[in-house]
N, C-alpha and C positions, 0 to 999 in steps of 0.2 A: 453706700451708693451701689446700685446694681445696674450694670450695663446690659444692653440687649444681646440676646444670643443670635449673632448674625449668621451662624452656621445654619440655623433653622430657617432664617429668611432666605438663605441662598439655595436651599434644597430645590424649590420649584425651578429655578434657573438651571441648576445642575441637570434636572430631568429633561428640560426643554432642549438643552444643548446635546444631551445624550441621544434624544430622539432624532435630532437633526443629523447627528453623525451616523446613526443607524440608517437614516434615509439615504445619505450619501453612499454608505456601504452597500445598500441594496441597488441603488441606481447605477453605480459604477462597477458593481460586481467585485467588490474588494473582499479581502479575507480578514477583515478586522474583528468580526464578531462571530461567536458561537453562542447560541441561545442559552444552553445549560451553564456555560462559563459566566455569562452576564448575570443570570439569575443568582449564581453563587456569589458574585461580587456585590450585587444589590443586597443579598441576605447578610453578608458581612458588614455592609454599610449600615443597615438597619440595626443590627446588633450593636455596632459601635455607638450609634446615636442613643439607643436605649440605655446603654451602660455609661454613656458620656456624662449624664447628670451626676451620677455617683462619683465618677472620676474627677470631675471638676470640683465637686464639693470637697473631696479629699485634698486636691491641690490647693484650693482656696484656704482650707483650714491650716495647712502647713505653711503656706506663704504668708498668711495673715499673722501667724505666730512669729515668723522670722522678721516680718516688717516692723514689729515692735522694737527690734534691735538694729534698725537701719542706721547706716553711717551718715547719710544725707537726707534732707527733706526736699525732694525734687519737685513735688507738686504735679500739676496737670498742664504745664505750659506747652506751647507748640514744639519748642525745641526739645522738651523731654520726650514727646512722642517720637521725634526724629531720632534721638539717641536710642530710644527703646527699639525702634525698627532695626537698627544695626545690631544692638545687643541681643535681641530675640533671634535674629537670623544667624548670628554667630553661635548662639547656644544651640540652635537647631542643627547647624552643620556638625557640631561635635556629637550631639545626640545621634544624628543620622549615621555619621561615620562609625561611631562605636557600636551602633546597632548592627553594623556589618562585620565588625572586627571582634566583638565579644559575644560568645554564643548565648549567654543568658539573655541579652537584649535582642539578639537575633531570633530567639524563640518566639518573640512577639512580632517582630518586624517582618519575618519571613512570609507572613500571611499576605502582605502587600505585593510580594514578588512571585506568588504562587501561580498566577495566571500565565498561560502561554500565549495570551493575546494582549495587545496593548491598545487601549481605547479609553474613552471617558468613563466607562463602567469600571475599568480597572482602578481608576482613581478612588472609587467608593469602596474598594476592597481593603477595609481597614481592620486593624487589630481589635480584639476584644479584651486583651490582657495588658496592653502596653503601660498605661498609667498605673494600673494596680501593681505591676511588677517594678515600678519605680522610675519610669522614663522621665518623670517630672523633675528628678534630682538635677538634671542639667540646667534647669532654670532657677534653682533655688538661690543662686548668687544675686539674682536681680532684685528681689525684695530687700536683701541685706544692703545692697548699694543704695536703695531708696526709691525704686520703681514701685508704684502702687500695684498690689496683686490683681485688682480688677483691670488695670491697664495691660498687665502681662497676659491675662487670659484673652483680652480683646485682640492683642497683637498676634497671639497664637492662632486665633480664628482667622485673622486676615491672611496669615501665611498659608493656612490650610486651604482657604478659598482660592488664593492665587495658584496653588499647586494643582488644582483641579484641571485647568485648561491645558496644561502641558502634557497631559496623558492622551496624546493623539498622534496619529500618523497622517492626519489630514493637512497638517501644517508642516512644510518642509523646513527651511531655515529663514530666520529673520535677518534684517540688515546687520552687518558686522558689529556696529557699536552696541546694539542690543544683545547680540550673541556674546559679546565680550563681558558684559556686566551682569546680565540677568540669566536666570535659569529658564530655558526654553524647551519646547517639545524635542528639538534635536538633542540637546544635552541630556534630557531626562530619558529619552529612548535608550541612550547609552547606558544609563544607570540601571535600566530594567533588562539589559541584555545579559545573557548567560555565556556569551563569547568570552574567551579567556582574557583578551585585551580590554574588555569592557567591565570585568568584574570589579566591584568595590571602587567605582569611579563616580564622579559628579554627585556629591552628597548635598549640594546646596539646596536651600529652600526657595527663597525668592531670588537671591543673588548667587552667581556662580563664581564670584571673586574669591571666596574662601577656598574653593578647590584649586584655583590658579595659584593662590598664595601658599597652600599647604601640600601641593604636589599630588592632588588626586583628580586633576582634570584630564579628560579624554575627549578629543574631538570625535564626532560621528563620522566614520569612514564608509561603512556599509550598513545595510539594514540589519539590526540585531536579531539574534534568535532569542525570543523572550522566554521567561520562566526561570526555573532553578537548574542548577547543574545536574541534579537528580530530581526530576519532577515527581510529584505525589500522585498525579493522575486520578484525581477525585473531584467531584463537584459537591460533595457533602460539606456544608458549612461548618459543622461541628468538628469534623476531621481536619478541615483547613485551619481552623482556629487553634487546634490543640496538637497537631501531629509532631511538631518539633519539641514541644514541652514533653510529650510522651517519649520521644527518642532520647531527649536529654536525661529524663528520669531513669530510663532503662540503662543508659551508660553509667550514671552515678551509682545505681544499685549494683550493677555487675562489676564495677571497678571503683569501690569506695576509696581506695588509696589514691586515686587520681581524680578525686571529686573536684578540686579547684581547677584542674586542667580542663575537664569536660564542661565545667560551668563558665569559666572566664577566658579560656583560650579562644582563638578564632574558630568559627565554624569549620568543620572538617578535621580538626585536630584529633589525634588519637595517641594513646600512650605507647602503642606498639608500631605505629607507622602504617597501619592497615588502611587508614584514610588520610587524605591530604588537605591542607589548607590552600587557599588561593596562592599565597606567596610560595609555598612549597612546590606547587605545580609549575608556577612560573619559573622558579629557580631551576627545577629539573629540566624544563624546556630550554632555558638559556644555556645550561651545561652541555646539553646535546648539540646545541648549535656551535 
């Protein structure tokens, strides 16, 4: 059975909403957009879509193989979709969190954080290497439990579509019950902030409850400074897609004895302390206080 690619169906609506936000940006003289930055984000999105077919084929192949050894036959019942919604979002939380805490996964995910602007165009700034470098491993427990691989891919698409609209400064805060349960523009602005108190926070996909449960939630207090702690200052899509992989490779070649540290320790880790991770910086600040 083959399910429709709802991401492709959603693209026209993405573009219409993006154009609407640009119109507000111009009319209200906001600072949400820079043309070169937006074209870079669109280029990254196009590259992601073009490579997406190969990535999904790889995921489907692996998941279908594992599905043969499933523990339960869950089927396609409505309650299975409901269970899958929570299971997928839980998986996404840990994928997203570890993409910030493990440099190997950060090398792909950093692309999404490389813009110094925060708008609907930024939502389209997606990795070219994520699935090929193994991001899908965080979902491999789902076919083993008994969720159909086609259902899993569909739910991943639903999550991705949901996360498009939260990349905006046009929406302030929603009513408190919604802010408590769901990932919102306010929560996700924090996630994209390079401010020290905002780093590595709010990793949820559709739901923010996982961050509240696992101690990674941060309320938005002031407008974030967007981008990376050390920005790459380029609009070249190829460099955006590969700059952290190149830096990781350089570290591994120059320090082969510390290969595991440079690959799997948090971003910013260094064997000689010349660079700092987020936790090290926060600890040093706390010690000074």
